[in-house]
DRENPA-321842 format. One record per residue (C-alpha): residue number from 0; x, z, y. Coordinates in Angstrom, 2 decimals. Layout:
REM DRENPA-321842
[NUM,[X,Z,Y]];
...
This chain:
REM DRENPA-321842
[0,[0.00,0.00,0.00]];
[1,[2.76,0.95,2.42]];
[2,[4.63,-2.28,1.72]];
[3,[1.50,-4.33,2.48]];
[4,[0.87,-2.35,5.68]];
[5,[4.44,-2.82,6.90]];
[6,[4.34,-6.53,6.11]];
[7,[1.11,-6.86,8.10]];
[8,[2.56,-4.99,11.06]];
[9,[5.80,-6.98,10.91]];
[10,[3.78,-10.19,10.80]];
[11,[1.64,-9.07,13.74]];
[12,[4.76,-8.14,15.71]];
[13,[6.36,-11.52,15.06]];
[14,[3.13,-13.33,16.02]];
[15,[2.71,-11.37,19.27]];
[16,[6.38,-11.88,20.16]];
[17,[6.10,-15.62,19.55]];
[18,[2.86,-15.81,21.52]];
[19,[4.38,-13.87,24.41]];
[20,[7.41,-16.16,24.64]];
[21,[5.14,-19.19,24.33]];
[22,[2.87,-18.00,27.15]];
[23,[5.72,-17.16,29.49]];
[24,[7.41,-20.46,28.75]];
[25,[4.16,-22.28,29.58]];
[26,[3.35,-20.27,32.70]];
[27,[6.93,-20.50,33.93]];
[28,[6.27,-24.20,34.46]];
[29,[3.17,-23.59,36.58]];
[30,[3.74,-23.09,40.28]];
[31,[1.24,-21.13,42.34]];
[32,[-0.22,-21.32,45.81]];
[33,[1.91,-18.54,47.26]];
[34,[5.14,-20.37,46.32]];
[35,[7.06,-17.10,46.47]];
[36,[9.97,-16.21,44.22]];
[37,[9.72,-13.19,41.95]];
[38,[12.02,-11.30,44.30]];
[39,[9.80,-12.15,47.25]];
[40,[6.69,-11.12,45.33]];
[41,[8.33,-7.78,44.51]];
[42,[9.38,-7.24,48.11]];
[43,[5.91,-8.02,49.44]];
[44,[4.11,-5.81,46.92]];
[45,[6.41,-2.87,47.61]];
[46,[5.96,-3.21,51.36]];
[47,[2.18,-3.59,51.03]];
[48,[2.19,-0.26,49.18]];
[49,[4.36,1.43,51.78]];
[50,[7.39,1.68,49.50]];
[51,[10.71,1.19,51.30]];
[52,[13.21,3.09,49.14]];
[53,[13.17,0.83,46.06]];
[54,[15.82,-1.86,45.55]];
[55,[15.15,-5.22,43.88]];
[56,[17.98,-6.29,41.58]];
[57,[18.65,-9.45,39.57]];
[58,[19.76,-8.77,35.97]];
[59,[20.89,-11.04,33.15]];
[60,[18.84,-11.85,30.07]];
[61,[15.34,-13.04,29.25]];
[62,[12.36,-10.67,29.47]];
[63,[14.78,-7.90,30.49]];
[64,[12.66,-6.98,33.49]];
[65,[12.08,-3.27,34.04]];
[66,[11.70,-0.53,36.62]];
[67,[14.22,2.31,36.60]];
[68,[12.74,5.49,38.09]];
[69,[16.14,7.23,37.95]];
[70,[17.68,5.05,40.66]];
[71,[14.47,3.49,42.01]];
[72,[15.29,-0.12,41.20]];
[73,[13.06,-3.02,40.20]];
[74,[15.24,-5.05,37.84]];
[75,[14.17,-8.67,37.44]];
[76,[15.68,-11.17,35.01]];
[77,[17.30,-14.24,36.56]];
[78,[14.37,-16.54,35.77]];
[79,[11.86,-14.10,37.25]];
[80,[13.98,-13.16,40.27]];
[81,[14.44,-16.78,41.37]];
[82,[11.37,-18.32,39.74]];
[83,[8.38,-19.49,41.76]];
[84,[5.84,-19.62,38.97]];
[85,[2.74,-17.75,37.83]];
[86,[4.83,-16.02,35.15]];
[87,[7.45,-14.86,37.66]];
[88,[4.76,-13.53,39.98]];
[89,[3.02,-11.65,37.15]];
[90,[6.20,-10.03,35.85]];
[91,[7.54,-9.10,39.29]];
[92,[4.20,-7.57,40.29]];
[93,[3.99,-5.67,36.99]];
[94,[7.42,-4.07,37.47]];
[95,[6.46,-3.14,41.03]];
[96,[3.37,-1.59,39.51]];
[97,[5.71,0.94,37.91]];
[98,[7.34,1.59,41.28]];
[99,[3.89,2.27,42.74]];
[100,[3.17,4.64,39.84]];
[101,[6.38,6.49,40.64]];
[102,[5.57,6.72,44.33]];
[103,[2.05,7.97,43.55]];
[104,[3.31,10.49,40.94]];
[105,[1.34,8.85,38.13]];
[106,[1.14,11.52,35.41]];
[107,[1.77,9.29,32.40]];
[108,[4.91,7.83,33.96]];
[109,[6.17,11.34,34.68]];
[110,[5.50,12.31,31.07]];
[111,[7.34,9.26,29.75]];
[112,[10.32,9.93,32.01]];
[113,[10.41,13.55,30.83]];
[114,[10.56,12.37,27.21]];
[115,[13.50,10.01,27.77]];
[116,[16.33,12.54,27.09]];
[117,[14.72,13.73,23.85]];
[118,[13.96,10.17,22.73]];
[119,[17.52,9.05,23.50]];
[120,[18.86,11.87,21.33]];
[121,[16.36,11.16,18.55]];
[122,[17.06,7.42,18.52]];
[123,[20.79,8.07,18.20]];
[124,[20.62,10.24,15.08]];
[125,[17.24,9.86,13.36]];
[126,[18.13,6.76,11.32]];
[127,[21.04,8.50,9.63]];
[128,[19.18,11.78,9.16]];
[129,[16.20,9.97,7.62]];
[130,[18.47,8.03,5.27]];
[131,[20.33,11.18,4.24]];
[132,[17.02,13.01,3.87]];
[133,[15.58,10.38,1.53]];
[134,[18.75,10.25,-0.59]];
[135,[18.98,14.04,-0.90]];
[136,[15.27,14.87,-0.94]];
[137,[15.50,16.74,-4.25]];
[138,[18.31,18.93,-2.92]];
[139,[17.71,19.24,0.83]];
[140,[14.05,18.28,1.42]];
[141,[13.99,19.76,4.90]];
[142,[16.67,17.35,6.05]];
[143,[14.03,14.65,5.74]];
[144,[11.62,16.86,7.68]];
[145,[14.18,17.08,10.50]];
[146,[14.37,13.29,10.53]];
[147,[10.58,13.09,10.63]];
[148,[10.47,15.39,13.67]];
[149,[13.02,13.19,15.44]];
[150,[11.10,10.04,14.53]];
[151,[7.88,11.66,15.76]];
[152,[9.44,11.95,19.21]];
[153,[9.95,8.18,19.38]];
[154,[6.41,7.59,18.10]];
[155,[4.95,9.88,20.77]];
[156,[7.03,8.04,23.36]];
[157,[5.68,4.67,22.22]];
[158,[2.08,5.87,22.61]];
[159,[2.73,7.53,25.98]];
[160,[4.16,4.17,27.07]];
[161,[0.83,2.40,26.48]];
[162,[-1.17,3.81,29.43]];
[163,[1.91,3.38,31.64]];
[164,[2.15,-0.32,30.83]];
[165,[-1.59,-1.00,31.02]];
[166,[-1.87,0.77,34.36]];
[167,[1.13,-1.10,35.81]];
[168,[-0.50,-4.40,34.85]];
[169,[-3.80,-3.28,36.37]];
[170,[-2.08,-2.41,39.64]];
[171,[-0.22,-5.73,39.60]];
[172,[-3.34,-7.81,38.98]];
[173,[-5.34,-5.94,41.60]];
[174,[-2.63,-6.54,44.17]];
[175,[-2.25,-10.22,43.28]];
[176,[-5.98,-10.65,43.80]];
[177,[-6.45,-8.59,46.98]];
[178,[-3.27,-9.86,48.67]];
[179,[-4.41,-13.45,48.31]];
[180,[-1.09,-14.43,46.75]];
[181,[-2.81,-16.16,43.82]];
[182,[-5.99,-18.17,43.41]];
[183,[-8.65,-17.07,40.93]];
[184,[-7.34,-19.54,38.34]];
[185,[-3.75,-18.40,38.85]];
[186,[-4.93,-14.80,38.61]];
[187,[-6.47,-15.53,35.21]];
[188,[-3.16,-16.99,33.99]];
[189,[-1.29,-13.92,35.25]];
[190,[-3.78,-11.71,33.43]];
[191,[-3.24,-13.66,30.20]];
[192,[0.54,-13.38,30.48]];
[193,[0.45,-9.62,31.08]];
[194,[-2.10,-9.16,28.29]];
[195,[0.32,-10.56,25.73]];
[196,[3.16,-8.50,27.15]];
[197,[1.03,-5.38,26.71]];
[198,[0.24,-6.35,23.12]];
[199,[3.92,-6.05,22.20]];
[200,[3.76,-2.36,23.12]];
[201,[0.57,-1.87,21.12]];
[202,[2.08,-3.42,18.00]];
[203,[5.29,-1.43,18.45]];
[204,[3.34,1.82,18.74]];
[205,[1.28,1.07,15.62]];
[206,[4.41,0.09,13.73]];
[207,[6.11,3.32,14.72]];
[208,[3.09,5.36,13.63]];
[209,[2.88,3.58,10.27]];
[210,[6.58,4.18,9.63]];
[211,[6.24,7.84,10.59]];
[212,[3.33,8.29,8.19]];
[213,[5.36,6.61,5.46]];
[214,[8.15,9.18,5.79]];
[215,[5.59,11.99,5.96]];
[216,[4.06,10.75,2.69]];
[217,[7.48,10.86,1.03]];
[218,[7.99,14.43,2.20]];
[219,[4.50,15.51,1.10]];
[220,[4.95,13.98,-2.35]];
[221,[8.16,15.98,-2.70]];
[222,[6.27,19.17,-1.89]];
[223,[3.68,18.36,-4.54]];
């Protein structure tokens, strides 16, 4: 049963990832009425929300866009930073949505940020502890339990991330509409792009939960 579940989740993850790349590739070719670059979109959205202490930075890679609350930077990939497409506008606005969350003390973002140190520690060691726990389960069963606790931290983090991402997209889409940067048709395309981006987080969270439950089942069977 677990093998079938993991195969289904892996397949769903691969499908969503492919769909996301396909959508962004398509929408990256579609210009929009505002004709602003991603960097210009980010700058305008920040200013419209009264945010003046956040820097906009160009970073290498594809789909590497993110907001860093630690140093208050909106990091946009090269294609998004310079791009003047619907996809660039959607991504830039989404990342600025996180900056707005930070400025407004959005609770879920604060919770996610608070979990980062624990998750960083867990991610560094849990794989090895889980492996050692499975191999020595008949001798040191609670080593596996320690690995499960560490893995649970990453699972909690993945679920806390969901409202943060959905809310950032909501803020982005609302601003794109009310600012008049996009037309109604362009707004629909931006919505579609961000919807598929959000789906990657949903699948990741479900995959993490399924894996966690798998390790829990191993531990419970040992107790029986």
